[in-house]
N, C-alpha and C positions, 0 to 999 in steps of 0.2 A: 587458391580458394580464399585464404585469409585476406589477401589484398582486395579481392572482389567484395568481400563482406565489409571491409573498412570503407571502400568506395561507396557502397550502398548506404552505409551509415552516414557518410559525409553528405551525400545527396539528400537523404532524409532530413538531416540537421539543417541543411540549407533551405529545404522546403518549409520547415517549421519556423525558422528564424525570419526568412524573407517573405513568407506568406502575408503577414499583416501590412507590409509596405504598400500594398496596392490600394491605397485610400481613394484615389480618384479614378481608378480604372477597375473595370469589372473582371479583368484578367489577373489572376493571382500567380505568384511565383510557384505555389504548389501545383497549379495547373500546368504552368510552363515546364517545370521540372518533371512532373509526372508524364507529360507527353514525350519528353526527351530522354527519359530513363532508359529506354531500350537502346539508345545511342551510345551509352557510356563505354562499352567495350570497343566500339568503332573509334571513338574519339580519344581513348586513352591507351588502348592496348594494340591497336592496329588490326583488330578483328574485322572480318567481313561486315559489310553494311547490312544489318538485318531489315527485313521488310517492316517489322514493328516500329523501327526507328523512322522510316519514311512515312509510315501511317501517322505517327505522332507529329512529325514536322508538318505534314499536310493539315492535320487537325488543328494544330496550333495556328497555322496561317489562316485558317477559316475563322478561328475564334477571335483573332486580333483584327477586328473590323474597324475600330476607331483609332484616331491618332493617340489618345491616351492609352489605349490597349497596346498598340504597337510600341509606344515608348516604354510602357511597363514591361512588356516582353523583352525588350532590349536590355533594360536594367536587370531583369531576372537572369537573362543569359550571361550578362557580364558578371553578376555575382556568382553564378555557378562556375563560370570559367575561372574566376579568381580562386574559388574554393578548391578547384581541382589542381590549381597551380601548375607545376612543371610536368605533371603527368598528362596534361591536356596537349594534344597535337593541334596547335593553332591553325595549321593549314587545313586539316580535316574539318575543324570547326567552321572555318570560313567557307569551305566548299560544300558543307552539308546541304544547304538548300538546293544547290545545283545538282549534287549527287542524287537527291531525292526528286528532282524535276519540279521544284517549287521555287517560285520567284518571290523574293522579298525586297523591300526598298532600301535596305541598309546592309552593310557587311557585318557578319558576326565576328566581333573583335572586342577585346577589352578597351581598345582606344576609340571606339565609336562614340560620338557625342549623342547620347540617347535623346537629348532635348531637341535635336534637329531632325529626328525621325518623324515623318509625316504619315 
C-alpha cells in the first residue's frame, strides 16, 4: 500500500511539474497523466488491465487531434515513463494502445523522437 501511495505521489508531482510545458499545445501533461493514471498498476505491478485505463487511453487519443497535441502527449508520456524508472514495464507500455484497441501513430517508448510524431 505504501508503494502505491508513493507511486501516486510521483505521478501527481509529474503532473504538476510537467503541466506548464504545454506552451504550444492545448493538451497538457496533467491531462495526459490524469487519463493514464488508472494504468499505473498494469504498467508497473503486472496487475490486470482495468477498463478505466483503456477508457483513458481512448479519451487521450481523441483529445490529441493536432500534430502539436500528439507531440506534447508523446513528451508527457516520456516524462512519466522516465519518472517511473525501472518500475515501468516497457513492454506493457509499448503495447498499451494495442491492448486497449486504440491505434496511435508512434510507439510509446522513451526512445521515440517526439519531434517526428505527426
